[in-house]
C-alpha positions as CSV (number, residue, x, y, z in Angstrom):
1,X,-9.5,-84.0,1.5
2,X,-7.3,-86.8,0.4
3,X,-7.1,-87.5,-3.4
4,X,-4.7,-89.3,-5.7
5,X,-1.9,-87.1,-7.0
6,X,-3.0,-87.7,-10.6
7,X,-6.5,-86.8,-9.6
8,X,-5.3,-83.5,-8.1
9,X,-3.6,-82.7,-11.5
10,X,-6.9,-83.3,-13.3
11,X,-8.9,-81.3,-10.8
12,X,-6.4,-78.4,-11.1
13,X,-7.0,-78.4,-14.8
14,X,-10.7,-78.1,-14.1
15,X,-10.0,-75.3,-11.7
16,X,-8.5,-73.4,-14.7
17,X,-11.5,-74.2,-16.8
18,X,-9.5,-76.4,-19.1
19,X,-11.7,-78.6,-21.2
20,X,-9.3,-79.6,-24.0
21,X,-5.8,-81.1,-23.9
22,X,-3.6,-82.0,-26.9
23,X,-1.0,-84.7,-26.5
24,X,0.7,-88.0,-27.1
25,X,1.1,-90.7,-24.4
26,X,4.2,-92.8,-23.4
27,X,5.6,-94.8,-20.6
28,X,6.4,-92.2,-17.9
29,X,3.1,-90.3,-18.4
30,X,0.9,-93.4,-18.4
31,X,-0.3,-92.8,-14.8
32,X,-1.6,-89.3,-15.9
33,X,-3.3,-90.8,-18.9
34,X,-4.9,-93.5,-16.8
35,X,-6.4,-90.7,-14.6
36,X,-7.5,-88.9,-17.8
37,X,-9.5,-92.0,-18.7
38,X,-11.8,-91.2,-15.7
39,X,-12.1,-87.6,-16.7
40,X,-12.9,-88.1,-20.4
41,X,-16.4,-86.7,-19.9
42,X,-14.9,-83.4,-18.6
43,X,-11.6,-83.1,-20.5
44,X,-11.4,-83.7,-24.2
45,X,-8.1,-85.1,-25.3
46,X,-6.9,-84.7,-28.9
47,X,-4.4,-87.3,-29.9
48,X,-2.1,-85.9,-32.6
49,X,0.3,-87.8,-34.9
50,X,3.4,-86.3,-33.3
51,X,4.3,-84.3,-30.2
52,X,5.3,-81.3,-32.2
53,X,1.8,-81.3,-33.8
54,X,0.3,-81.4,-30.3
55,X,2.5,-78.4,-29.2
56,X,1.4,-76.3,-32.2
57,X,-2.2,-77.4,-31.8
58,X,-2.2,-76.2,-28.1
59,X,-0.6,-73.0,-29.3
60,X,-3.1,-72.4,-32.1
61,X,-5.9,-73.1,-29.6
62,X,-4.5,-70.5,-27.2
63,X,-4.0,-67.9,-29.9
64,X,-7.5,-68.3,-31.4
65,X,-9.5,-68.5,-28.2
66,X,-7.5,-66.3,-25.8
67,X,-7.4,-69.2,-23.3
68,X,-4.4,-71.1,-22.0
69,X,-3.5,-74.1,-24.2
70,X,-2.5,-77.4,-22.6
71,X,-0.3,-80.1,-24.0
72,X,0.8,-83.5,-22.6
73,X,3.9,-85.5,-23.6
74,X,6.0,-88.3,-22.2
75,X,9.7,-88.2,-21.2
76,X,12.8,-88.2,-23.4
77,X,12.1,-87.9,-27.1
78,X,8.4,-87.1,-26.4
79,X,9.4,-84.1,-24.3
80,X,12.2,-83.0,-26.7
81,X,9.8,-83.2,-29.6
82,X,7.9,-80.4,-27.9
83,X,10.8,-78.0,-27.9
84,X,10.1,-76.4,-31.4
85,X,6.5,-75.8,-30.4
86,X,7.6,-74.4,-27.0
87,X,10.0,-72.0,-28.7
88,X,7.3,-71.0,-31.2
89,X,4.9,-70.1,-28.4
90,X,7.7,-68.3,-26.5
91,X,8.7,-66.1,-29.4
92,X,5.1,-65.1,-30.1
93,X,4.0,-64.7,-26.4
94,X,1.4,-67.5,-26.5
95,X,0.2,-68.9,-23.2
96,X,0.5,-72.7,-23.2
97,X,1.1,-75.0,-20.2
98,X,3.2,-78.1,-21.3
99,X,3.0,-81.1,-19.0
100,X,5.5,-83.8,-19.2
101,X,6.5,-86.7,-16.9
102,X,10.1,-88.0,-16.3
103,X,11.6,-91.1,-14.8
104,X,11.3,-91.9,-11.2
105,X,13.4,-90.2,-8.5
106,X,15.6,-93.3,-8.1
107,X,16.5,-93.3,-11.8
108,X,17.0,-89.6,-12.2
109,X,20.5,-88.7,-13.4
110,X,21.5,-92.2,-14.3
111,X,20.9,-92.0,-18.1
112,X,17.8,-94.1,-17.6
113,X,15.7,-95.1,-20.6
114,X,14.0,-92.0,-22.1
115,X,15.4,-89.7,-19.4
116,X,16.2,-86.1,-20.3
117,X,16.5,-82.9,-18.4
118,X,13.6,-81.3,-20.1
119,X,13.3,-78.5,-17.5
120,X,16.9,-77.5,-18.3
121,X,16.4,-77.7,-22.0
122,X,13.2,-75.7,-21.9
123,X,14.4,-73.0,-19.5
124,X,15.5,-70.5,-22.1
125,X,12.3,-70.9,-24.1
126,X,9.7,-70.7,-21.3
127,X,8.6,-68.1,-18.8
128,X,9.1,-70.8,-16.1
129,X,9.8,-74.5,-15.6
130,X,8.9,-76.7,-12.7
131,X,10.4,-80.1,-11.8
132,X,7.9,-81.7,-9.4
133,X,9.5,-84.1,-6.9
134,X,7.0,-83.7,-4.0
135,X,3.4,-84.6,-4.8
136,X,2.2,-82.3,-2.0
137,X,3.2,-79.3,-4.1
138,X,1.1,-80.3,-7.1
139,X,-1.8,-77.8,-6.5
140,X,0.5,-74.9,-5.9
141,X,2.6,-75.7,-8.9
142,X,-0.4,-76.2,-11.2
143,X,-2.0,-72.9,-10.1
144,X,1.3,-71.0,-10.4
145,X,2.0,-72.4,-13.9
146,X,-1.3,-71.2,-15.3
147,X,-0.9,-67.8,-13.6
148,X,2.6,-67.4,-15.0
149,X,1.5,-68.5,-18.5
150,X,-1.5,-66.1,-18.7
151,X,-0.5,-63.1,-16.6
152,X,1.6,-60.1,-17.7
153,X,3.3,-60.9,-21.0
154,X,1.9,-64.3,-21.9
155,X,4.1,-67.3,-22.7
156,X,4.7,-71.0,-22.3
157,X,5.4,-72.8,-19.0
158,X,6.6,-76.4,-18.6
159,X,5.8,-78.7,-15.7
160,X,7.8,-82.0,-15.4
161,X,6.4,-84.5,-12.9
162,X,8.7,-87.4,-11.8
163,X,6.9,-90.6,-12.4
164,X,6.9,-91.6,-8.7
165,X,5.0,-88.4,-8.0
166,X,2.2,-89.7,-10.2
167,X,2.0,-93.3,-8.8
168,X,-1.6,-94.2,-8.5
169,X,-1.3,-95.0,-4.8
170,X,0.1,-91.6,-4.0
171,X,-2.4,-89.5,-1.9
172,X,-2.2,-85.8,-1.2
173,X,-4.3,-83.1,0.5
174,X,-6.3,-81.2,-2.1
175,X,-9.1,-78.6,-2.0
176,X,-10.8,-77.5,-5.3
177,X,-10.4,-73.7,-5.7
178,X,-11.9,-72.1,-8.9
179,X,-9.4,-70.1,-10.9
180,X,-10.9,-66.8,-10.2
181,X,-10.4,-67.5,-6.5
182,X,-7.0,-69.3,-6.5
183,X,-5.5,-66.1,-8.1
184,X,-6.0,-64.6,-4.6
185,X,-4.2,-67.4,-2.7
186,X,-1.1,-66.5,-0.8
187,X,1.2,-68.5,-3.1
188,X,-0.1,-66.8,-6.2
189,X,0.1,-63.3,-4.6
190,X,3.7,-64.0,-3.6
191,X,4.4,-65.3,-7.1
192,X,3.0,-62.2,-8.7
193,X,5.4,-60.1,-6.6
194,X,8.5,-62.2,-7.2
195,X,7.9,-62.8,-10.9
196,X,6.5,-59.4,-11.7
197,X,3.5,-61.1,-13.2
198,X,1.0,-58.3,-12.7
199,X,1.1,-55.8,-15.5
200,X,2.4,-52.6,-14.0
201,X,0.0,-49.8,-13.8
202,X,1.1,-47.2,-16.3
203,X,2.7,-44.0,-14.9
204,X,0.2,-41.2,-15.4
205,X,3.1,-38.7,-16.0
206,X,4.3,-40.9,-18.9
207,X,0.8,-40.9,-20.3
208,X,0.6,-37.1,-20.1
209,X,4.0,-36.8,-21.7
210,X,2.8,-38.8,-24.7
211,X,-0.3,-36.7,-24.9
212,X,1.9,-33.6,-25.2
213,X,4.1,-35.2,-27.8
214,X,1.0,-36.1,-29.9
215,X,-0.2,-32.5,-29.7
216,X,3.1,-31.3,-31.1
217,X,3.2,-33.8,-34.0
218,X,2.1,-33.2,-37.5
219,X,3.1,-36.6,-39.0
220,X,2.3,-39.3,-36.5
221,X,2.4,-43.0,-37.3
222,X,1.1,-45.9,-35.3
223,X,2.5,-49.5,-35.3
224,X,0.1,-52.2,-34.2
225,X,2.1,-55.1,-32.8
226,X,1.4,-58.5,-31.4
227,X,0.9,-57.0,-27.9
228,X,-2.4,-55.5,-29.1
229,X,-3.5,-59.0,-30.3
230,X,-2.3,-60.9,-27.2
231,X,-3.8,-58.3,-24.9
232,X,-7.1,-58.3,-26.8
233,X,-6.7,-54.5,-27.0
234,X,-8.1,-54.2,-30.5
235,X,-11.1,-51.9,-29.6
236,X,-8.9,-49.6,-27.6
237,X,-6.3,-49.4,-30.3
238,X,-8.9,-48.6,-33.0
239,X,-10.3,-45.8,-30.9
240,X,-6.8,-44.4,-30.3
241,X,-6.0,-44.6,-34.0
242,X,-9.2,-42.9,-35.1
243,X,-8.8,-40.2,-32.5
244,X,-5.3,-39.6,-33.5
245,X,-6.3,-39.8,-37.2
246,X,-2.9,-41.3,-38.1
247,X,-1.8,-44.0,-40.5
248,X,-1.5,-47.5,-39.0
249,X,1.2,-49.9,-40.0
250,X,0.8,-53.5,-38.8
251,X,3.5,-56.1,-38.0
252,X,3.1,-59.8,-38.9
253,X,2.1,-60.5,-35.3
254,X,-0.2,-57.5,-35.2
255,X,-2.6,-59.0,-37.7
256,X,-6.1,-58.7,-36.3
257,X,-5.2,-56.0,-33.9
258,X,-6.5,-53.4,-36.3
259,X,-8.9,-54.0,-39.1
260,X,-7.0,-54.8,-42.3
261,X,-9.4,-52.9,-44.5
262,X,-9.7,-49.8,-42.3
263,X,-9.1,-46.5,-44.1
264,X,-6.1,-45.7,-41.9
265,X,-4.4,-49.0,-42.5
266,X,-1.2,-48.8,-44.5
267,X,-0.4,-52.6,-44.4
268,X,2.5,-54.6,-43.3
269,X,5.7,-52.9,-42.2
270,X,9.3,-54.0,-42.6
271,X,11.1,-56.5,-44.9
272,X,8.0,-57.3,-46.9
273,X,6.2,-54.1,-45.8
274,X,4.1,-52.0,-48.1
275,X,5.5,-48.8,-49.6
276,X,3.0,-46.8,-47.6
277,X,4.1,-48.3,-44.3
278,X,7.8,-48.1,-44.9
279,X,7.7,-44.6,-46.3
280,X,5.5,-43.4,-43.5
281,X,8.0,-44.9,-41.0
282,X,10.9,-43.1,-42.7
283,X,9.0,-39.7,-42.9
284,X,6.9,-39.5,-39.8
285,X,7.8,-37.1,-36.9
286,X,6.3,-39.3,-34.2
287,X,6.3,-43.1,-34.2
288,X,4.1,-44.8,-31.6
289,X,4.7,-48.6,-31.4
290,X,2.2,-50.5,-29.3
291,X,3.2,-54.1,-28.3
292,X,5.9,-54.3,-31.0
293,X,9.4,-55.5,-30.1
294,X,11.1,-53.9,-33.2
295,X,12.5,-57.2,-34.5
296,X,15.0,-57.3,-37.3
297,X,12.2,-58.0,-39.7
298,X,10.6,-54.6,-38.8
299,X,13.6,-52.4,-37.8
300,X,15.9,-53.8,-40.5
301,X,18.5,-51.1,-39.8
302,X,18.0,-49.9,-36.2
303,X,20.3,-46.9,-36.4
304,X,18.3,-45.3,-39.2
305,X,14.9,-46.6,-38.3
306,X,12.3,-43.7,-38.2
307,X,15.3,-41.3,-38.1
308,X,13.1,-38.2,-38.5
309,X,10.8,-39.2,-35.7
310,X,10.5,-39.3,-31.9
311,X,10.0,-42.9,-31.1
312,X,7.6,-44.0,-28.4
313,X,7.3,-47.6,-27.3
314,X,4.4,-48.9,-25.3
315,X,4.9,-52.5,-24.0
316,X,4.0,-54.7,-21.1
317,X,7.6,-56.0,-20.8
318,X,10.1,-53.5,-19.6
319,X,13.0,-55.7,-21.0
320,X,11.8,-54.9,-24.5
321,X,12.3,-51.2,-24.1
322,X,15.4,-49.9,-25.8
323,X,16.5,-53.5,-26.6
324,X,16.5,-53.2,-30.4
325,X,15.6,-49.5,-31.1
326,X,16.4,-46.6,-28.8
327,X,13.3,-44.7,-27.8
328,X,12.6,-41.1,-27.0
329,X,9.8,-42.0,-24.6
330,X,8.2,-45.2,-23.4
331,X,5.3,-46.4,-21.3
332,X,5.4,-49.8,-19.5
333,X,2.0,-51.4,-19.1
334,X,-0.6,-53.5,-20.8
335,X,-1.7,-52.2,-24.2
336,X,-5.3,-52.2,-23.2
337,X,-4.7,-50.2,-20.0
338,X,-2.3,-47.7,-21.6
339,X,-4.7,-47.1,-24.5
340,X,-7.6,-46.7,-22.2
341,X,-5.8,-43.9,-20.3
342,X,-4.7,-42.3,-23.5
343,X,-8.2,-42.4,-25.0
344,X,-9.5,-40.6,-21.9
345,X,-7.1,-37.7,-22.6
346,X,-6.9,-37.5,-26.3
347,X,-8.9,-35.0,-28.3
348,X,-10.0,-35.6,-31.9
349,X,-7.1,-34.8,-34.3
350,X,-7.1,-34.2,-38.0
351,X,-4.0,-35.0,-40.0
352,X,-5.4,-34.6,-43.5
353,X,-2.3,-33.4,-45.2
354,X,-0.2,-36.2,-43.8
355,X,-2.7,-38.8,-44.7
356,X,-3.1,-37.4,-48.2
357,X,0.7,-37.9,-48.7
358,X,0.9,-41.5,-47.3
359,X,-2.4,-43.3,-47.9
360,X,-2.2,-43.0,-51.7
361,X,1.0,-45.0,-51.6
362,X,-1.0,-48.1,-50.6
363,X,-0.8,-50.6,-53.3
364,X,-3.5,-53.2,-53.8
365,X,-2.1,-56.7,-54.0
366,X,-2.2,-57.7,-57.7
367,X,-4.7,-60.3,-58.9
368,X,-3.8,-61.3,-62.4
369,X,-6.6,-61.8,-64.9
370,X,-6.7,-63.2,-68.4
371,X,-4.0,-65.8,-67.8
372,X,-4.3,-69.6,-67.8
373,X,-1.6,-70.1,-65.2
374,X,-2.5,-69.9,-61.5
375,X,-0.9,-67.1,-59.5
376,X,-0.7,-66.5,-55.7
377,X,-3.0,-63.5,-56.1
378,X,-5.7,-65.5,-57.8
379,X,-5.5,-68.2,-55.1
380,X,-5.9,-65.8,-52.3
381,X,-8.6,-63.7,-54.1
382,X,-10.6,-66.9,-54.7
383,X,-10.3,-67.8,-51.0
384,X,-11.4,-64.3,-49.9
385,X,-14.4,-64.4,-52.3
386,X,-15.5,-67.9,-51.2
387,X,-14.8,-68.2,-47.5
388,X,-17.1,-66.6,-44.9
389,X,-16.0,-63.3,-43.5
390,X,-14.2,-63.9,-40.2
391,X,-12.7,-67.2,-41.3
392,X,-9.5,-68.1,-39.3
393,X,-6.3,-68.4,-41.4
394,X,-3.4,-70.5,-40.1
395,X,-0.1,-70.2,-42.1
396,X,3.2,-72.0,-42.2
397,X,6.3,-69.9,-43.0
398,X,7.6,-68.6,-46.3
399,X,6.3,-66.9,-49.4
400,X,2.7,-68.2,-48.9
401,X,2.8,-66.7,-45.4
402,X,3.7,-63.2,-46.7
403,X,1.3,-63.4,-49.6
404,X,-1.5,-64.4,-47.2
405,X,-0.8,-61.7,-44.7
406,X,-0.5,-59.1,-47.5
407,X,-3.7,-60.1,-49.2
408,X,-6.2,-61.0,-46.4
409,X,-7.8,-58.4,-44.1
410,X,-7.7,-59.6,-40.5
411,X,-10.3,-58.0,-38.3
412,X,-10.0,-59.5,-34.9
413,X,-7.4,-61.1,-32.6
414,X,-6.9,-64.7,-33.2
415,X,-8.0,-64.6,-36.8
416,X,-4.4,-64.9,-38.1
417,X,-2.3,-67.7,-36.7
418,X,1.3,-67.6,-37.9
419,X,4.8,-68.1,-36.5
420,X,6.3,-64.7,-36.6
421,X,9.1,-64.7,-34.2
422,X,10.5,-68.3,-34.6
423,X,9.5,-68.7,-38.2
424,X,8.5,-72.4,-37.7
425,X,7.9,-74.4,-40.9
426,X,5.3,-77.0,-40.0
427,X,3.4,-74.8,-37.6
428,X,0.3,-74.3,-39.7
429,X,-1.6,-77.5,-39.7
430,X,-1.2,-78.1,-36.0
431,X,-2.3,-74.6,-35.3
432,X,-5.3,-75.0,-37.6
433,X,-6.3,-78.1,-35.7
434,X,-6.1,-76.3,-32.4
435,X,-8.1,-73.4,-33.8
436,X,-10.8,-75.6,-35.2
437,X,-11.1,-77.5,-32.0
438,X,-11.4,-74.2,-30.1
439,X,-13.7,-72.5,-32.6
440,X,-15.9,-75.3,-34.1
441,X,-18.2,-72.8,-35.7
442,X,-15.5,-71.0,-37.7
443,X,-14.1,-71.9,-41.1
444,X,-10.4,-72.6,-40.7
445,X,-8.1,-72.3,-43.7
446,X,-4.5,-73.5,-43.6
447,X,-2.2,-72.0,-46.2
448,X,1.1,-73.7,-46.7
449,X,3.9,-74.3,-49.1
450,X,5.0,-77.7,-50.5
451,X,8.2,-77.5,-48.4
452,X,6.3,-76.7,-45.2
453,X,3.6,-79.2,-45.7
454,X,6.0,-82.0,-45.9
455,X,7.0,-81.2,-42.3
456,X,3.5,-81.6,-40.9
457,X,1.3,-83.5,-43.3
458,X,1.1,-86.5,-41.0
459,X,-1.3,-84.4,-38.9
460,X,-3.9,-85.1,-41.7
461,X,-4.5,-88.2,-39.6
462,X,-5.7,-86.0,-36.8
463,X,-7.8,-83.9,-39.1
464,X,-9.5,-87.1,-40.4
465,X,-10.0,-88.8,-37.1
466,X,-11.6,-85.9,-35.4
467,X,-13.7,-84.9,-38.4
468,X,-12.2,-81.4,-38.7
469,X,-13.2,-79.8,-41.9
470,X,-9.9,-77.8,-42.3
471,X,-9.1,-76.6,-45.8
472,X,-5.4,-76.9,-46.6
473,X,-4.2,-74.8,-49.5
474,X,-0.8,-75.8,-50.8
475,X,1.2,-73.2,-52.8
476,X,3.1,-75.9,-54.7
477,X,5.9,-74.2,-56.6
478,X,8.3,-77.1,-56.5
479,X,10.8,-75.2,-54.4
480,X,11.6,-73.7,-51.0
481,X,10.2,-70.4,-52.4
482,X,11.4,-67.8,-50.0
483,X,14.9,-69.2,-49.9
484,X,15.0,-69.4,-53.7
485,X,13.9,-65.8,-53.8
486,X,16.9,-64.8,-51.7
487,X,19.1,-67.0,-53.9
488,X,17.8,-65.2,-56.9
489,X,18.1,-61.7,-55.6
490,X,21.2,-61.9,-53.4
491,X,23.1,-65.1,-54.1
492,X,23.6,-64.8,-57.9
493,X,20.9,-67.5,-58.7
494,X,22.9,-70.2,-56.9
495,X,19.9,-72.4,-56.3
496,X,21.6,-74.7,-53.8
497,X,19.4,-77.5,-52.4
498,X,16.1,-75.6,-52.7
499,X,14.4,-77.4,-55.7
500,X,11.8,-79.9,-54.4
501,X,11.6,-82.2,-57.4
502,X,10.1,-85.1,-55.5
503,X,6.9,-86.5,-53.9
504,X,4.5,-86.9,-52.5
505,X,1.4,-86.4,-54.6
506,X,-0.5,-84.3,-52.2
507,X,-3.9,-85.2,-53.6
508,X,-3.2,-88.9,-53.2
509,X,-1.7,-88.2,-49.8
510,X,-5.0,-86.6,-48.7
511,X,-6.9,-89.6,-50.1
512,X,-4.6,-92.0,-48.2
513,X,-5.6,-90.3,-45.0
514,X,-9.3,-90.6,-45.9
515,X,-9.7,-87.0,-46.9
516,X,-10.5,-85.3,-50.2
517,X,-8.0,-83.5,-52.4
518,X,-7.8,-81.8,-55.8
519,X,-5.0,-80.4,-57.9
520,X,-5.7,-77.0,-59.6
521,X,-3.9,-75.2,-62.3
522,X,-6.1,-72.1,-63.0
523,X,-8.6,-69.7,-61.3
524,X,-11.7,-71.6,-62.4
525,X,-10.4,-74.9,-61.0
526,X,-9.5,-73.1,-57.8
527,X,-13.0,-71.7,-57.3
528,X,-14.5,-75.1,-58.0
529,X,-12.2,-76.8,-55.5
530,X,-13.0,-74.2,-52.8
531,X,-16.8,-74.7,-53.2
532,X,-16.3,-78.4,-52.8
533,X,-14.0,-78.0,-49.8
534,X,-16.4,-75.7,-48.1
535,X,-19.4,-78.0,-48.5
536,X,-17.9,-81.5,-48.1
537,X,-17.7,-81.4,-44.3
538,X,-14.3,-83.0,-44.1
539,X,-10.7,-82.1,-44.4
540,X,-9.7,-81.1,-47.9
541,X,-6.3,-80.5,-49.6
542,X,-6.1,-78.2,-52.6
543,X,-2.8,-78.6,-54.4
544,X,-2.2,-75.3,-56.3
545,X,0.4,-75.5,-59.1
546,X,2.3,-72.2,-58.9
547,X,5.4,-71.0,-60.9
548,X,8.6,-71.4,-58.9
549,X,9.8,-68.0,-59.8
550,X,6.8,-66.1,-58.3
551,X,8.2,-63.6,-55.7
552,X,6.9,-61.8,-52.7
553,X,6.8,-58.1,-53.4
554,X,7.8,-55.6,-51.9
555,X,11.1,-56.8,-50.4
556,X,13.8,-55.0,-48.5
557,X,17.0,-56.9,-47.8
558,X,18.0,-57.6,-44.2
559,X,20.1,-54.8,-42.7
560,X,19.1,-52.4,-45.4
561,X,17.2,-49.1,-45.0
562,X,13.5,-49.6,-44.7
563,X,12.8,-47.8,-48.0
564,X,15.6,-49.4,-50.0
565,X,13.4,-51.8,-51.8
566,X,14.9,-54.7,-53.8
567,X,11.5,-55.4,-55.2
568,X,8.5,-53.1,-55.4
């Protein structure tokens, strides 16, 4: 049947079961927003304070729900404001479809008002980009974009519509095809072949080889990476770990892929990894990494990484194999499918002696008592005691991020939302908004630093307008804490441009946005503020006064051996 081109775009969103969009309107995308007006009973739009906030919100929605996030923005600066959010999603393999509109065909390439080649800009930080010149291609492009974003290794996709494509008098042929059926259309099948979208079926010979390697191992170690979380393979991974009876180290992106309080968990691995995880990596004879890309924050010194071990890499993306660390064996396939096949073949093992050597090295994160000053451990312990089990935690980037990941136990995929690959300051509040919109029954806590919060605090307007009871906890130490820590340890205490001796007053800022806030200086005040925040039913900012010389422990310097701790 004949429909408006903009109507086809909305119907294609409904095909993909999209019910929420984050965005910010502007001139070139007005035709799309005019159509959205007629779909407001079917598609809920969340208007953020800034396009970057919309990008992070769509990303947080995707990570926490397992669905594809959707974000709208206009041309020019609207589109370029998305790029940090696109790159954040790309580095952490989060499925988001970004929809922008550009100037009309006749104005393209003429440096027209708010014109920018956003498909060219976004190409290196997306799985695919589409510049739509022909309105008749809209259904195929929309279906392909969602298939690309969600299939195989997930990631962001950008669609840029020329404005003349969205003119309200433009009519096209369109037939509604539910998403579970349009995956079987010819165009999607061809796309799956040409783009390698379908996760490859693991080679059974490779599976059997790993089973034999496990049988010969006395000191196995597992690494739970972000692929376990993105692939929702947490149950299969837990079964594998328990059958193998091996210690499990967890990357930053792997938080929630394996229960943080499980008896086999050794904690974070890498630069701020636990002694147990880093020593186990150094002394194991078989290292099996699942969905982990061996970044420079994990394999700090690739040449000596797990030097006593045979290294096995399981990943859905063949390009990750041997990219950073050379492996002795690898299996290409989705984490869930590979683990299912392994679990069918794996007997129950007992590695008692190895566990008795490694597991006692686990150090509990310190919670200082008997002091009037407020410490990071006290803040996080108070949150853990007060917040319901299973609360979602969104972090920004820096010391508070590492403290949060070290202290909290994440038990399911999507419980931890953090920018691991791109390290995006300003990610947290937008991600928390997306998580709360996608999980209205969950308590959502946003941990941040005073440096990070300055980069996204304008999204408190979004929190207030949509009545989102997000609790923002600011680790306010008056400095760019992680950078200062490096300056202290490595740069001879040259504290160049890291002291934040300036506003705003975060409590007054919260109140200015119509929210509640409280400044706390000790454990008792922190506990009182949390109880008020959990019961008030609105957004709440807790400004925690922390000493600027608090440090993240342990720490290994970049490029150093994984057990060469600067701090323990």
